[in-house]
N, C-alpha and C positions, 0 to 999 in steps of 0.2 A: 341678200337675195330677196327678190320680190316674192310676196306670199302666193301670187297666182302661178308660180312655177315650181313651188316646193313639191307638189304632188304629181309633177310631170316626169315621165321617163320615156326616153327614145330607145326602143329595143331594135337592134339591127342584127342581121344574120346573113349567111350565104344565100338563103332563100326564105321567102315568106309564102307559105301555102295558104292562100286566102280562101279557096274553095268557092263553089263546088267544082267537081270534075277535075280535081288536081290543078286548078289554076294557081300559077306560081309567079311571084315576082323575084327575079334574080337580084342578088345584092340588095335585099329589101329591108324595110324598117316599118315599125308600128309605133305610133305615138299614143301613149296612155296618159290620160289626165284624170286623176282620182279613180272613179270606177267605170270610165267610158273610154272607148277607142276614139280618138279624135282625128287621126290621119293614118293612111296606109299608102306606101309607095316605095320608090327606090330610096336607099339611104341618102344618095346625093340630093334627091328632091326634098326630102324631109329635113336634112341637115341645113339646107339653104333657108328654110322658113322657121326653124326652131332657134330660140335664143341660146346663146353660148352657155348660159348658166344652167340650162336644163340638163338633168342627169342623163348620161349615155350608158347603155348596157350593150356592149358589143360582144357578139357571140360567133366568132369565126368557126367555120366547119359545121354550123348548126342550122336548124330549120325552126322557124316560128310557125305555129299552126293553131287553129281554134282549140279551145279546151274540149276534151273528150267527154262524151255523155254515155252513162250506163243506164239504160232504160228499164232494167229489171234487177233490183237488189232486194235483199231482206236484211236490214241492219240488225234486227233482233236475233237472227240466227248466227251460230258460231262456226259454221262450215265443218263442224265435227261430225262424228258418226251418229249422234243423237241430238240434233238441234231442237227437236220437239221437247225432249226431256230437259234440255238445257234452258229453254225459254220458260218452261213450267216451273223449274226449280229456282230460277234467279229472282232475287229481291229487286224491286223496282230501281233503287239507286244503283245497284251493281250492274243491272242490265243497261241502264242509261249510260253509265260510264263506259261499258264495253261497246255500245253503239257509237259513242263519240270517238273512241279509238279506231273503230272500223272506218268511220267516215274520214278520219285523218289519213288512213292508209290509202283510200281512194285519191285524196288530194296529192299524196306523194307520187302516185302513179299517173298524174296528169289528168285525172278525171275531175272536171269542174262542175258537173251536174249529175245527180243520181235521182232515179225514181224508185222510191221504196214502195213495194207492192204488197205490204202486209206486215203489221207489227202488233205488239201488245200494248195496251193501255195508252195508245196514242203517243208513245214515246218518241217516234220519229218526228211528230209534229213539234214537240218541245225542242228536239235537237235542231230542227229546221230553223226555229227562232233564234237559238243560241248561235248558230253559224251565221245567220243573217245579221245579227247584231254585232258580230265580231268577238264574242266572248268565247267561242270555240272554233278551232280551225276545221275546215272541211269544205266540201263542194256544196253548191246549192242543192237542197233536198226538196223534191216533190213527193208528197206522202199521201197514200191512199187510206191509212189507218186500217181498221179491221175489215177484211174482205168478206163479202157476202157468200154464205155457203149454207146448205141445209143442215139440220141437226145431225151430228155425227159425220158431217161431210168433210171434204178436204180443207184442212187448216181451221176447223171449227174451234180449236183450242185458242185461237186468237180473239175470239169473242164476237164474231159477226154472224152467228147462226140465225137463220130466218126460216119460217115455215109458210106463213100466209102472205097474201099481197099486202096486208096492213103491216106485217112485220118488215117486209121489204121497204115500204115507205118510211117506217120509223127508223130503221137502221141507216138508210141513206140520209135522212134528216139529222140523225145523231152525228154521223161522220161529217156532214157539211157544217153543222154547228161547231164542231171541234176544229174546223179549219182545213179539212181535207182538200187536197188539190185535184183529186179525181176519185172515182169509185172503182174498186176492184171486185170482180165477181169470179167465183170459182165455177165456171160453166161445166167443167167435167171433173172427174176424180183425179187423184194424183198419187204418186208413189210415196210421198212423205208422211202421209197420215195413216197410222196403223188402224186396220179395221174399216177404213173408209171405202167409198166406191172405187172401182178400178179406173185406170186412166182413161179408158175409152167410154166410160159410162157417163151419160149426161146427168147433171145434178139439178137443172132447171128446164122447164119447158120453154118453147120459143115465145109463148105469150108472157111468161115471167121475165124473160130476158128483155123483151120489148118494154115491159113495165119498168125494169131497172134503168134502161137507157132513158126513158121518158122522165122518170123521177129525178135521175141525175141531172138531166138537162134543165129541169125546173129549178135546180140549185146552181146552174151555170157550170156544171161539171160533165166531163166525158167519162167513158167507161173503158177500162182495160179488162180483157177477158182471158182468164186461164182456160185454155181449150186444147186438150190433147185429142179428144175423140172427133172423128170425121163428122158425125151428126151434130156435135156441139159446135164445131167450127161453122157449119152451115147455119145453124140457128143464130149464132152470135153475129155473123155477117148480116143476115136478114134483119136482125134486131137493131143494128146500127151502132155496134161498138166501134171505138176509135182504133184500138190496137188488139191484135191477137197475140197472146203469149203462148209460146211453145209451138202450137200449130203443127203437131206431129202426125196428124192423120191416122190415129189409132182406131182399130176396130178389134172385135174379139178374135178375128182371124189374122191380125197382123197390121200392116200398113195398107190403107185403101185411099189412094189419092184420087181426087175428083177435079178434073180440069174445069168443069162448069162452076164449081164453087170458087175456084181460083179466079175465074173471070168476074165473078161477083165481088170478090175481094178487091180486085183492081177497079172495077166500076164504082164501088162504094168508097174508094180512097181509104181503105183500111191498111194500116202498116202492120208488118209481121215482125215480132221479136222472137227469134228462134231459141233464145236462152241457152247459150253454149258456154260451159265453164272451161277454165284453162286446162282441165284434166281430160279433154275430149278424146285424146288418143287412147287412154285407158277405157273410157266409155265405149269407144268403137270396138276395142278388143273384146269387151264383155258382151257386146251385141253379137259378135261373130261376123264373118265376112259377108254373108248373104244379107243379113238384116242391115248391116252398116251400109252396104252398097245401095240397098233399097231406100234408106233414109237420104243418102247423098243424092240419089237420082231425083227424088221428089224436090229437094231444095234447088237442084239445077233446073228442073222443069218449071218451078215457080219463078225462078230468076229469068228464064227465057221468056216466060209469059209476060213479065213486066211487074211482078210483085215488088213493092218497096220494102226492103228489109231494113231493120234498125238494130243497133247493137245492144246486147244485154247479156250479162253473165250469170244471172240467178245467184249472185254471190250470197253466201250464207248457208245454202243447202250443202249436204255432204260433199266434200271435195272441191267446192267452188270458193276458192280463196279470194279475199278482198283485194289483194294487191296484184292479182294476175289478170288484168284486163286484156293485155296484148295476146295472151294465149287464146282467148275467144276469137280475136280477129284472125289469127293464124288458121283457125279452122276454116274460115271462108276462103282464105287464100289456097288452102289445100283442095278446095272444090273448083278452083279456076276463077274466082272473083279477082278482078284487078285490084291493085292497091288503091287506086283512086276511088273505085266503088266502095271499098271497105272503109276508107277514111270518110266518105260521105255518109255511110251507115252510122258512123261513130260521131258525126258532127251535124251537118246540115239536115240530113234526113231524120235523124233522131230529134233534133230541135223542132222540126216541122210536125212530127207525129205527136210531140208532147205539148204542142201549142205555144212554143216559145219563139217569139219573133226577135229577141234581143241577143241571141247567141247562135253558134253553129258555123258562122263565117267571120272573117276579119274584114270589117269595113267601118268607116266613120259612123258614129252613133250607136254602135253595138256595145253591149256590156263587155267590160274588160275581163274576158275569160280566154286565156291562151296559155300555151306552154312552149318551151324551147327545148328541143332534143338534139343530141349529137347525131349527125348524119342526115339522111334523106329518107323519110318513111315511104315516099313514092317508089323507092327502089328496094328498101328493106324494112319490113314492119318492125324488126327487132330494134330499129332506131328509137321506137317509141318507149322502149325500156330504159333508154339512156336519157332520162329527164334531167335537164340542167336547171330550169326555172319553171315555176308555175305561177300564174297570176289568176286569181279567182275573185271576181267582182272587185278588181282593182287591188286586191291584197297580194303582195308579192312574197313568194317563198322560194329561196334558192336551195338547191339540193346537191 
């Protein structure tokens, strides 16, 4: 066999979901060579141009689609009732091993890219390199390292506490020097940190947020902002962040949605990661019918206005398991999002928001990130749980 076809594989299925918008090739095929997609078309078209010795992977009854993207994870957290304590108690080697295992769980679920938005000791950066080199299995990792937060603020235990403008500059420079792919800022409080500010309370001024965005840009990085509070959301949008995490419109009085801020979100091309874990039904029960409907109505209003949503599970926080990516997608289906919209959130829209031009769709020249599932996810999202094959950066794993 010639060496130039050893790393080639022709993957065919009943349908190839190329994206975006549910674009599908019936009786389709994808040709992968090493870590790149080199051809996409019908099986008949590709079979006519591919040498007989090239390996064939035929998957009847299945769909080939782009690898899924989780835009908000915390590999350092254990999804248990006390992730803060677990992180604090863990020895570095043990925590690194646990994070590698969690990354492998994502891969088994068909997730080929994750964005880690806060870890300890830059361990996600080390894991990123191990996966990229092929020494550890897992999805591509984009890592923010220690998120910026004020002393005693949300997730301050991760090591990114800052007080002055000079502190902000130095912490961003440290993260950039360590190899961070982006900067994360805790613009508002959160429920995870004992004794910290409440979820709706802003942790930085608008001027400080602008400084964070400007300093990050100076290092070639964009900013993801944890923002529950309505005031924090407004400040983050005006400061120029790239993505809003949570975006739950909290105030001391409950949920206060502002359509004008939403218009600025859209005008500034800010993507929203709502961060929904697979246990969302339990979460809605705990909220109660009135508050749950208020939250759902706001998401529907944002969708109607034209907000670009991206998929993220917040995996690692209590109840947000690493292997339950599809549960998050089903939340949006329950609100009336079409399956094509949801799949775009998990692929092409997510890639765009993360600044990735080499993944999110299936076309020649793209990175070989794809999965094969039994059934058709355009008709049933549960098909995404029936993963048959995963290819991440050209590395094939059969399940």
